[in-house]
TORLUM-129363 format. One record per residue (C-alpha): x, y, z; residue number from 1. Coordinates in pm, 1 decimal. Each point is the difference from the previous one (the first is absolute). Last residue first. Layout:
         xx         yy         zz   pos
          X          Y          Z   NUM
...
***
This chain:
         xx         yy         zz   pos
     8789.3    12284.6     9757.1   393
      122.8      220.7     -278.0   392
       70.5      -98.9     -359.0   391
      220.0      245.8     -185.6   390
      -63.2      138.6     -343.3   389
      310.6       63.8     -202.2   388
      120.3      341.6     -106.8   387
      184.7       17.7     -331.8   386
      354.1      121.1       35.0   385
      225.3      246.4      177.8   384
      259.4     -110.0      254.1   383
      -24.2      149.8      347.6   382
      240.1      287.8       49.7   381
      134.2       43.9      352.9   380
      154.1      320.1      136.2   379
      -70.4      -61.2      367.8   378
     -284.8      244.6       55.5   377
      -77.1       37.0     -368.9   376
     -165.2     -340.8      -45.6   375
     -304.0      149.2     -172.4   374
     -319.1     -161.2      126.3   373
     -109.2     -360.6       26.9   372
     -285.6     -116.6     -219.3   371
     -359.5        7.4      127.2   370
     -253.0     -253.1      127.1   369
     -312.7      123.1      177.3   368
     -111.1     -181.4      317.4   367
     -132.3      310.6      172.5   366
      323.9       80.7      181.2   365
      220.4      -77.0     -299.0   364
      159.9     -324.7     -113.5   363
      345.3       32.9     -153.7   362
      138.7      -75.1     -342.2   361
      348.2      -51.9     -142.6   360
      -72.2     -115.8     -355.5   359
      235.5     -264.3     -131.1   358
       97.0      195.1     -310.0   357
       17.9      311.2      213.3   356
     -220.2      297.2      -81.2   355
      148.2      304.2      172.0   354
     -140.3      354.1       23.7   353
     -314.1      -44.5      210.4   352
     -134.7      326.9      128.5   351
       -5.8      112.2      360.7   350
     -104.8     -179.4      321.9   349
     -352.0       50.1      133.5   348
     -126.4     -346.2     -100.5   347
      284.0     -167.3      190.7   346
     -127.7      128.1      332.8   345
      242.8      232.4      181.1   344
      286.8      -43.3      249.2   343
      172.8     -270.1     -204.8   342
       84.6      255.6     -267.9   341
       82.4     -206.7     -307.6   340
      320.1      103.6     -177.0   339
      130.9     -330.7     -130.8   338
      219.5      -74.4      303.0   337
     -272.4      112.5      241.5   336
     -232.8     -268.2     -130.5   335
      264.9     -270.6       36.9   334
       80.9      105.2      355.8   333
     -370.2        3.2       81.8   332
      -41.5     -353.6     -133.3   331
      298.8     -118.2      204.9   330
     -153.4      144.4      316.8   329
     -334.5     -170.1      -62.6   328
      176.2     -330.7      -60.0   327
      183.5       50.8      329.7   326
     -323.7       68.3      187.2   325
     -190.1     -294.6     -147.4   324
     -336.9      139.3      -96.7   323
     -344.6       88.9      129.2   322
     -146.9      298.2     -186.5   321
     -316.4      147.9      149.0   320
        8.2      321.6     -206.0   319
       23.5      246.9      289.4   318
      108.3     -192.8      310.1   317
      277.3     -180.9     -184.1   316
      125.4     -325.2      153.8   315
      362.3     -116.8       -9.8   314
      109.5     -350.3      101.6   313
      347.7     -124.9       98.6   312
        5.9      169.0      338.0   311
     -356.0      -98.3       94.4   310
     -186.0      302.3      130.5   309
      161.5      185.2     -288.3   308
     -224.9      298.7      -56.7   307
      -63.2      242.1     -283.2   306
     -145.9      348.2      -33.7   305
      302.5       94.9     -208.4   304
     -211.0       15.4     -315.6   303
      149.3      -36.2     -347.8   302
     -301.1     -188.2     -138.8   301
      151.2     -329.9     -123.0   300
      351.3       -1.9      147.5   299
     -129.7       83.0      346.9   298
      269.9      200.4      175.4   297
      173.9     -107.8      322.3   296
      289.2     -200.8     -151.1   295
       66.1      240.1     -288.2   294
       14.4      297.0      238.6   293
      360.1       95.3      -92.1   292
      165.6     -257.1     -227.4   291
      177.8      239.5     -233.7   290
       93.0     -211.5     -302.3   289
      336.0     -165.4      -67.5   288
       77.3     -102.7     -360.0   287
      100.8     -314.1     -186.9   286
       42.7       27.4     -376.6   285
       41.3     -304.4     -218.7   284
      294.8     -148.9     -189.8   283
       41.4     -317.5      206.0   282
      325.3      136.3      142.0   281
     -196.8      308.0      101.9   280
     -252.7     -217.8      182.1   279
      274.3     -194.0      178.5   278
      168.9      314.7      129.8   277
     -325.9      165.9      104.8   276
     -110.1     -314.9      184.5   275
      334.1      -37.8      179.8   274
        2.3      363.0      114.9   273
     -365.2       -2.3      109.1   272
       56.1     -329.7      184.0   271
      298.2      148.9      184.4   270
     -195.7      311.4       95.1   269
     -290.4     -202.1      137.5   268
      211.0     -236.1      212.5   267
     -242.7      -49.3      290.7   266
      163.7       85.6      332.4   265
     -161.5      333.8       82.2   264
     -349.4     -109.3     -100.3   263
      -16.7     -314.9      213.0   262
      167.6      129.3      316.6   261
     -186.5      327.8      -27.0   260
     -332.3     -186.4       -4.9   259
       78.9     -189.9      322.9   258
      170.0      289.9      180.9   257
     -267.2      258.1      -63.3   256
     -103.5      203.9     -298.0   255
      288.2      249.4       -9.0   254
       18.4      153.5     -345.3   253
      223.2      303.4       34.0   252
      253.8     -159.0     -238.3   251
      -27.1     -370.0      -88.6   250
     -219.2       50.5     -305.8   249
      225.3      278.3     -131.3   248
       40.4     -150.4     -344.6   247
     -274.3     -255.5      -57.3   246
      -46.4       72.5     -370.8   245
     -287.3     -223.0     -109.1   244
       84.3     -198.6     -309.9   243
      -48.0       41.3     -374.2   242
       83.3     -261.9     -262.3   241
      -77.4       63.6     -369.1   240
     -195.3     -278.6     -161.6   239
       65.1     -199.9     -315.9   238
     -269.9     -246.3      108.0   237
      209.2     -311.4       67.4   236
      314.0      207.8       63.4   235
     -158.9      168.8      302.1   234
      -67.5     -335.0      163.4   233
      357.6     -117.3      -68.5   232
      136.2      322.2      152.5   231
     -206.4      -55.2      313.6   230
      102.0     -365.3       38.1   229
      369.1       83.4      -47.5   228
      -28.0      273.7      263.8   227
     -152.6     -247.5      245.7   226
      279.0     -251.7      -61.9   225
      266.2      267.4       43.8   224
     -164.5       99.4      328.4   223
        8.6     -364.4      112.6   222
      376.3      -18.4      -61.0   221
       46.0      326.5      191.7   220
     -192.3     -144.0      294.6   219
      217.2     -312.0        8.8   218
      322.8      203.4      -21.3   217
     -115.3      237.6      274.2   216
      -95.0     -287.7      230.0   215
      316.6     -200.7      -64.5   214
      227.7      287.3       95.4   213
      190.6     -197.3      264.6   212
     -221.5     -276.2      136.6   211
      284.5     -207.6      146.3   210
      163.6      299.7      166.3   209
     -330.9      104.5      157.5   208
      -62.5     -354.4      124.6   207
      345.9      -18.8      159.1   206
      -47.1      338.7      167.2   205
     -327.1     -116.6      153.4   204
      166.5     -318.4      132.5   203
      274.6      203.5      168.1   202
     -226.1      268.9      147.4   201
     -258.4     -241.0      139.5   200
     -331.5       11.6     -179.9   199
     -285.1      248.7       49.1   198
      126.1      242.1     -263.0   197
       56.5     -289.1     -239.9   196
     -367.1      -97.3       38.1   195
     -108.5      351.5      -95.5   194
      235.4        1.1     -296.7   193
     -156.8     -325.6     -119.8   192
     -347.5      148.7       28.3   191
      104.5      287.5     -226.5   190
      176.7     -244.3     -228.4   189
     -320.4     -195.1      -61.5   188
     -210.6      315.6      -33.9   187
      225.4      136.9     -272.9   186
        5.0     -331.4     -185.4   185
     -381.1      -28.9       12.1   184
      -51.5      356.7     -119.7   183
      233.3      -51.0     -294.9   182
     -167.7     -333.1      -79.2   181
     -335.7      173.2      -48.6   180
      162.4      189.1     -285.5   179
     -260.9       62.6     -267.1   178
     -377.8       40.3      -27.3   177
     -159.6        5.9     -345.5   176
     -276.3      217.7     -140.4   175
     -197.8       34.8     -324.5   174
     -136.6      351.9       43.2   173
     -145.6       -2.9     -356.9   172
      185.5      276.2     -185.2   171
      211.6      131.4      288.3   170
      182.1     -327.3       51.8   169
       53.1      -81.6      367.3   168
      313.0      -91.3      194.3   167
       26.3      -57.2      376.4   166
      355.7       10.2      134.9   165
      175.0      -75.6      330.6   164
     -322.2     -159.6      116.6   163
      -80.2       39.8      369.0   162
      227.7      301.7       40.7   161
      -90.7      189.3     -314.4   160
       98.0      100.8     -351.4   159
     -265.3       93.0     -257.1   158
       94.3      -71.3     -360.3   157
     -191.1      132.8     -300.7   156
       31.8     -175.6     -335.6   155
     -115.9      242.1     -269.5   154
     -118.5     -104.9     -345.2   153
       73.5       17.3     -371.7   152
      332.7      180.3       16.0   151
      199.4      261.5     -190.8   150
      337.8      143.0      104.6   149
      202.9     -321.2      -28.5   148
      330.8      -26.6      182.4   147
      345.4       16.1     -155.5   146
      298.5      -85.4      218.1   145
      295.9      217.1      106.3   144
      289.4     -155.7      188.3   143
      145.3      -15.7      349.0   142
      229.3     -280.6      117.4   141
      106.0      -31.0      364.8   140
      271.3     -265.3       27.4   139
      -11.7     -177.5      335.6   138
      350.1     -140.3       33.1   137
       28.1     -317.8      202.5   136
      258.7     -155.9      229.6   135
      -64.9     -325.3      186.7   134
       46.5      -94.2      367.5   133
     -370.2       -1.4       74.8   132
      -43.3      349.9     -143.9   131
      253.6      271.1      -86.5   130
     -132.6      274.2     -229.7   129
      176.6      235.2     -243.5   128
     -248.4      260.8     -123.2   127
      -85.1      188.6     -319.0   126
       -5.5      357.8     -133.1   125
     -165.2      -14.0     -343.1   124
       38.3     -247.2     -289.6   123
     -215.2       50.0     -310.6   122
      251.6      189.8     -217.6   121
      267.1     -260.3       77.8   120
     -210.2     -288.1     -130.8   119
      -83.8     -291.0      226.3   118
     -374.9      -14.8      -56.5   117
        5.5     -264.9     -273.4   116
      176.9     -241.8      238.1   115
     -292.0       -1.2      242.7   114
     -176.6     -325.9      -93.1   113
      330.7     -189.6       -3.9   112
       72.8       84.8      363.9   111
      357.1      139.3       18.9   110
      282.1     -190.8      177.0   109
      304.1      211.8       71.9   108
      376.8      -19.8      -52.5   107
      196.1      286.7      163.8   106
      202.2      276.9     -162.5   105
      180.4      217.8      254.1   104
       16.6      376.2       44.0   103
      236.0      247.5      165.7   102
       -5.2      293.9      238.0   101
      324.9       84.8      171.4   100
      255.6     -123.0      256.0    99
      156.7     -235.5     -254.7    98
        3.6     -297.9      236.4    97
     -309.8      135.8      177.8    96
     -204.4      -29.0     -323.1    95
     -334.9      178.8       40.5    94
     -271.1     -169.6     -203.2    93
     -204.3       57.1     -317.8    92
     -158.2     -319.2     -140.2    91
       21.5      -83.8     -369.1    90
     -243.3     -285.0      -69.6    89
       59.5     -295.5     -229.6    88
     -248.2     -225.3     -179.7    87
       91.6     -307.2     -207.8    86
      175.8     -163.4      293.4    85
      305.3     -214.4       72.1    84
       65.4     -109.7     -358.0    83
       14.5      342.4     -168.7    82
      -94.8        7.7     -367.6    81
     -370.0       74.8       57.3    80
       78.0      353.7      119.3    79
     -273.6      219.5      148.9    78
       80.4      320.2      182.0    77
     -118.0      179.3      311.7    76
      134.9      341.0       92.2    75
       13.6      204.9      320.1    74
      144.7      340.6       91.1    73
     -244.0      220.5     -195.3    72
     -292.0     -176.3      171.8    71
      108.1       85.4      353.7    70
       20.2     -309.8      217.7    69
     -183.0       15.4      334.1    68
      133.9     -258.3      245.7    67
     -296.6     -167.9      167.1    66
      -58.0      114.5      359.4    65
       53.8     -209.8      311.0    64
     -192.6       69.3      318.8    63
      111.8       -4.3      366.1    62
      117.2      362.8        3.5    61
     -336.6      127.4     -119.6    60
      -16.8      173.6     -336.1    59
      -42.8      379.6      -31.8    58
     -185.3      -63.7     -326.4    57
       53.5      317.9     -201.6    56
      313.7      143.8      163.6    55
      181.2     -332.4       47.7    54
     -105.6     -136.7     -338.9    53
      116.8      320.7     -168.5    52
      338.5      -18.8      174.9    51
       40.2     -362.3     -107.2    50
      -73.9      107.2     -359.1    49
      289.1      247.1       12.3    48
      229.1     -276.4      128.7    47
     -108.9     -218.7     -291.1    46
      102.8      271.2     -247.0    45
      342.9       31.9      169.7    44
       73.2     -375.2       24.9    43
       24.9      -43.1      373.4    42
      246.6       79.0      276.0    41
     -204.9       64.6      311.7    40
      -83.4      278.4      245.1    39
     -272.7     -131.9      228.7    38
     -352.8      144.4       -8.2    37
     -223.8     -307.2        2.8    36
      -26.8       -3.2     -380.6    35
      381.3       -1.3      -17.7    34
       48.0     -298.7      231.7    33
     -246.8     -205.8     -204.5    32
      183.4      105.0     -319.2    31
      323.5     -128.5      153.9    30
     -157.9     -342.3       50.9    29
     -120.2      -18.6     -362.2    28
      326.6      124.6     -150.5    27
      200.5     -245.5      212.8    26
     -224.2     -288.7      -99.5    25
       39.5       90.9     -367.8    24
      380.0       23.5       30.7    23
       22.1     -335.4      182.4    22
     -221.2     -176.7     -254.0    21
      212.1      143.7     -280.4    20
      323.8     -121.7      160.9    19
     -137.5     -343.7       84.1    18
     -117.5      -48.7     -357.5    17
     -373.6       24.6      -61.4    16
     -176.6     -284.5     -181.9    15
     -341.7      165.9       30.7    14
     -172.4      338.1       27.0    13
     -378.2      -20.3      -29.9    12
     -204.4      237.9     -213.1    11
     -332.6      134.4      128.9    10
     -178.3      209.8     -261.5     9
     -212.6      282.1      138.6     8
     -250.9      141.7     -248.5     7
     -107.3      363.1      -39.1     6
     -260.5       99.6     -258.0     5
      -29.0      353.1     -137.1     4
     -322.9       65.5     -189.5     3
      -70.9       74.2     -365.2     2
     -307.6      120.4     -188.7     1
***
C-alpha cells in the first residue's frame, strides 16, 4: 500500500549579484501588485498564478503573498565543481531590459537532510518568500511512500481543548496525555492580546511588531513534538494510528463564548495533517474516524446514559463506569476503527475475523474478554498470528 507524502524544503538564496537581487525584488513587488488586481509585467506563468491567488484568497491590501512558481518553470541542480555553491536554482523572472520572460540561475543553500528529495519528478508548484531581508524558495516535494497494511494493535487519538491529544492503545487502554504546552502557549498569548488592547496605541503596536508570528511558530513546534510522540508510541507496538475526525466542529456548534474560544482556536486540523504526514513517513497508516458521540458514550457498555459533572470525568449511569473523559473518547474511537458498534454491548457484536499477533481484546459488559471485530469500517487488516493472553487489572 502506498500513500502520497508532501514535504516542503526551504532553500535559501545567497551570494546574489546586484542585478539578480534587483530582478528578484522587482518580480516579488510586481507579483504583489498583480494579486491585488493591478496590471503588471510578470513572467507569464507567474502572472497566471497571481490571478489564481487573487481569485482563491482575495488577499487584503496590507498583506504580502509568496510568489507562486509553477513546477514546469523551475529547476534545481547540483554541481560540486562550482566554487560559489554546489546547488543552483533556476528562477523564472520578467526581464524589463528584454521586455519578456526570462530566467536566472541563483546559488542556494539546501539542508543536507533534504537533498534526496530534490528530484524533478518530486517537485510541485513552489513559492518564493521574502523574510527578514533574506530570500527563500519553499520547494514542495511530493512522493509516494510504502505503508504497512497489517498491524498488531490500534493507537486511538482523541483531540481536545485541555489536552491537544490523548492516545490509548485498544488492546489494554494504556493511555498517555499530550500537548499541555499547546494550551499554555495559547492562553499566554490570549492574555497578552488582552493587555495590548488596554495599552496605548503606540506601545501596543510596538509589542505586536515585536511578537510577529511567534505564537503560531511556537504552537507548530509543539504540534510536531506531539506527533513525534504519537508515532513513536505506535512504532513500539506496530500499531495503526486512528484519530477522531473533527471536521465541522466549529460549524453550528455554539456552546457559549468561553467554550467557543477554546474549541475554535485549537489547531486540530494542523495536528491531523502533521500526524498523518509523519505516520506515513514512518511506514504506517494514519486514518480519521467519525468522532460523533464518542465523548458521550460509555466505552464499556455502549450506553449514552452518561454524565460529566466534572469536565474531565465521565460516569455511566448503566454500568457504573467512572473514567477519564478523554480516555473514554479515545477508546471509542479505537473501537469504531475496527468495526465495533459503540452503541451496543460488546457481547452483541458479530463474529471475530481477525487474530492479531498481539491480540486486540476488549472487556464486555459482564466482564468477558473478547477480541476486536473486523476492521472493515476504515479498511484495516490486523496481522494474523497466535493469540496471546492479556492480563487485565
